[in-house]
C-alpha positions in Angstrom: -38.2 10.0 -2.6 -34.7 10.3 -4.1 -33.6 13.5 -5.8 -34.9 13.3 -9.4 -33.3 14.5 -12.6 -36.0 17.1 -13.1 -35.3 18.5 -9.6 -31.6 18.9 -10.3 -32.2 20.5 -13.6 -34.8 22.8 -12.2 -32.5 24.0 -9.3 -29.5 24.5 -11.6 -31.7 26.5 -14.0 -33.3 28.5 -11.2 -30.0 29.4 -9.7 -28.5 30.1 -13.2 -25.7 27.6 -12.6 -23.6 25.7 -15.2 -21.6 22.7 -14.4 -17.8 23.5 -14.4 -15.5 21.6 -16.8 -12.5 22.8 -14.7 -13.8 20.7 -11.7 -14.8 17.7 -13.9 -18.4 18.2 -13.0 -20.5 15.4 -14.7 -23.5 14.4 -12.5 -24.5 10.8 -12.2 -28.3 10.9 -11.9 -29.4 7.5 -13.1 -31.2 5.8 -10.1 -30.3 2.3 -11.3 -26.6 3.2 -11.4 -26.8 5.0 -8.0 -28.4 2.0 -6.5 -25.7 -0.3 -7.8 -22.9 1.9 -6.3 -24.7 2.0 -3.0 -25.2 -1.7 -2.9 -21.5 -2.2 -3.6 -20.7 -0.2 -0.4 -22.8 -2.7 1.6 -23.8 -0.1 4.1 -25.2 -0.6 7.7 -26.5 2.1 10.0 -23.2 1.7 11.9 -21.1 2.7 8.9 -19.5 6.0 8.2 -19.0 7.0 4.5 -16.5 9.6 3.2 -17.9 10.7 -0.2 -15.5 12.3 -2.6 -17.4 14.8 -4.7 -20.7 16.0 -3.5 -22.0 17.4 -6.7 -25.8 18.0 -6.4 -26.1 15.3 -3.9 -27.6 12.4 -5.9 -25.2 9.7 -4.6 -25.0 11.5 -1.3 -28.7 10.8 -0.7 -28.5 7.2 -1.5 -25.5 6.8 0.9 -27.2 8.8 3.6 -30.3 6.5 3.4 -28.2 3.5 4.3 -25.3 4.7 6.4 -25.2 6.1 9.9 -23.2 9.2 8.8 -22.0 10.6 5.6 -19.2 13.2 5.3 -19.1 14.6 1.8 -16.4 16.7 0.2 -16.5 19.1 -2.7 -14.2 21.8 -4.0 -17.2 23.9 -5.4 -19.1 25.8 -2.7 -21.9 26.8 -5.0 -22.7 23.2 -6.3 -22.4 21.8 -2.8 -24.9 24.3 -1.5 -27.4 22.9 -4.1 -26.9 19.5 -2.5 -27.3 20.8 1.1 -30.6 22.6 0.0 -31.9 19.5 -1.7 -30.9 17.2 1.2 -31.9 19.5 4.1 -34.1 16.9 5.6 -31.1 14.6 6.2 -29.5 15.1 9.6 -26.7 12.6 9.1 -24.8 14.5 6.3 -21.8 16.7 7.1 -20.5 18.9 4.2 -16.8 19.7 3.9 -15.6 22.3 1.4 -12.1 21.9 0.1 -9.8 20.2 -2.4 -9.4 16.6 -1.2 -6.0 16.4 -3.0 -4.7 19.0 -0.6 -6.4 17.7 2.5 -5.3 15.2 5.2 -8.3 12.9 5.6 -6.9 10.9 8.5 -8.7 13.1 11.1 -12.0 12.1 9.6 -11.1 8.4 10.2 -9.9 9.1 13.7 -13.1 10.9 14.5 -15.0 7.6 14.4 -13.0 5.1 16.4 -14.3 1.5 16.2 -16.5 2.4 13.2 -16.3 1.0 9.7 -15.3 3.9 7.5 -15.9 3.4 3.8 -15.1 5.7 0.9 -17.2 6.3 -2.2 -17.4 8.8 -5.0 -17.6 9.5 -8.7 -14.0 10.8 -9.1 -13.3 13.8 -11.4 -11.7 12.3 -14.5 -8.9 14.8 -14.7 -7.5 13.9 -11.3 -8.6 10.2 -11.0 -5.1 8.8 -10.7 -3.6 11.4 -8.2 -6.7 11.0 -6.1 -6.5 7.2 -6.1 -2.8 7.1 -5.3 -3.3 9.7 -2.5 -5.9 7.4 -0.8 -3.6 4.4 -1.2 -0.2 5.9 -0.4 -1.4 7.8 2.6 -2.6 4.5 3.9 -6.2 5.7 4.9 -7.7 2.8 6.8 -10.9 2.5 4.7 -12.8 -0.8 4.9 -13.5 -0.4 1.2 -13.3 2.2 -1.5 -16.1 2.2 -4.2 -15.3 4.6 -7.0 -16.6 5.5 -10.5 -13.8 6.2 -12.9 -13.3 6.3 -16.6 -13.3 2.8 -18.1 -10.0 3.2 -19.7 -8.3 3.7 -16.3 -10.2 0.8 -14.8 -9.0 -1.4 -17.6 -5.4 -0.4 -16.9 -5.9 -1.2 -13.2 -7.3 -4.6 -13.9 -5.0 -5.5 -16.6 -2.4 -8.4 -16.5 1.3 -8.7 -17.4 1.9 -8.8 -21.1 -0.9 -6.5 -22.1 -0.5 -2.9 -23.4 -2.6 -1.5 -20.5 -0.4 -3.0 -17.8 1.8 -0.5 -16.1 2.7 1.6 -13.1 -0.9 2.2 -12.0 -1.7 -1.6 -12.3 1.2 -2.5 -10.1 0.7 0.3 -7.6 -2.9 -0.4 -7.0 -2.3 -4.1 -6.9 0.3 -3.6 -4.2 -2.1 -1.8 -1.9 -5.5 -3.4 -2.7 -7.6 -6.2 -4.0 -9.7 -4.8 -6.8 -13.2 -5.8 -8.2 -15.0 -4.6 -11.2 -18.6 -3.9 -10.2 -20.3 -2.5 -13.2 -20.0 -0.5 -16.3 -21.8 2.9 -16.7 -22.5 4.3 -20.1 -21.8 7.9 -20.8 -25.4 8.8 -21.3 -26.1 8.2 -17.6 -24.4 11.4 -16.8 -25.3 15.1 -17.1 -23.6 16.3 -19.2 -22.5 13.2 -21.0 -18.7 12.8 -20.9 -16.8 11.6 -23.9 -16.1 8.2 -22.4 -17.8 5.4 -20.5 -17.2 4.7 -16.9 -16.6 1.7 -14.6 -17.4 1.3 -10.9 -14.5 -0.4 -9.0 -14.4 -1.7 -5.5 -11.1 -1.8 -3.6 -10.3 -3.6 -0.4 -7.0 -2.7 1.2 -4.6 -5.7 1.7 -4.1 -6.2 5.5 -0.4 -6.8 4.4 1.1 -6.1 0.9 1.0 -9.2 -1.3 4.8 -9.0 -1.8 7.7 -8.3 0.6 10.1 -5.5 -0.3 12.9 -4.0 1.8 12.0 -0.4 1.0 8.7 0.7 -0.6 10.2 4.0 -1.9 12.9 2.1 -3.7 10.5 -0.6 -4.9 8.2 2.0 -6.6 11.2 3.9 -8.0 12.3 0.6 -9.6 8.8 0.2 -11.1 8.7 3.8 -12.4 12.2 3.5 -13.9 11.2 0.3 -15.7 8.3 2.0 -17.5 9.9 5.3 -18.4 11.0 3.7 -21.7 8.8 0.7 -21.9 9.6 -0.2 -25.4 13.3 -0.8 -24.4 14.6 -4.0 -22.9 14.3 -3.8 -19.1 18.1 -3.9 -18.6 18.4 -0.8 -20.6 15.4 0.9 -19.1 16.9 0.4 -15.7 20.5 1.6 -16.6 20.2 5.1 -14.9 18.3 3.8 -11.9 20.6 0.9 -11.3 23.7 3.0 -11.6 22.3 5.5 -9.1 22.0 2.6 -6.7 25.6 1.6 -7.3 25.0 -1.3 -9.8 26.7 -1.4 -13.2 25.0 -3.1 -16.1 26.8 -6.3 -15.5 25.8 -6.5 -11.9 22.2 -5.6 -12.7 22.1 -8.4 -15.3 23.4 -10.8 -12.7 20.6 -9.6 -10.3 17.9 -10.1 -12.9 19.2 -13.6 -13.9 19.3 -14.5 -10.1 15.7 -13.3 -9.9 14.8 -15.7 -12.8 14.1 -12.8 -15.1 15.6 -12.4 -18.6 17.4 -9.0 -19.0 15.9 -8.9 -22.5 12.3 -8.8 -21.2 10.3 -5.6 -21.3 8.7 -3.9 -18.3 5.0 -4.9 -19.0 5.9 -8.6 -19.0 6.8 -8.6 -15.3 4.4 -9.3 -12.4 4.3 -7.5 -9.0 6.2 -10.5 -7.5 8.9 -10.2 -10.3 9.6 -6.6 -9.4 9.6 -7.5 -5.7 12.3 -10.2 -6.3 14.5 -7.6 -8.1 14.0 -5.1 -5.3 15.0 -7.7 -2.6 18.2 -8.7 -4.5 19.1 -5.0 -4.9 18.7 -4.7 -1.2 
């Protein structure tokens, strides 16, 4: 039988534990939602799962029932010990204590050559974006990443050009991954209830980026510069960036026109391919 809500509450009460806001601890205990996340992982007994955020082990258990091996990470030794006690009958779970933001996860992928390694987790809201970008920028070779994040951030990731949500995060995630919205999770599915609703996303890493750029660092620097003052016309937002690359305003205007882009356009109106064209023409 899966861990029940009453079991979790009972153990927390018995140990005198309180969930820590500093660690973003909101426990997802709704079986319907946990089943949905696990289904999105499409696990087999051959799979390995890296779970971000053990908590009290509710999702860990669902993953461990389907996958061959689960390695679960948490920064809180006490709360993770609750999970290891509740899940002591599972021999296929490994517990790692530490801050994932500060860890190199590549060895955990390398430990399972030939295996499909998937990532899953209910990400702490206060570090959602840094965690996501770490997983993507460090090019971890996950088969898929299934994460629960705040709905507002999910909406930004899935937004299109010309919308107010569209921005650096949208473009960055789109460069690295194909993204699917799996389900919405209401705030009352968590203990304690956060102040926002959540969304489950599934990300598949692109075998190759969808656009060609000469230098990824310059490409993302271009995007960041474009959105620093997003209310300005793009040609004005890029003034400092372009001059640092040796292009005056007239030359930058010429580049944008050559790319088929009006200098009077604003940053959120350009697609990933638009930014790639500018980057290629800048060299």
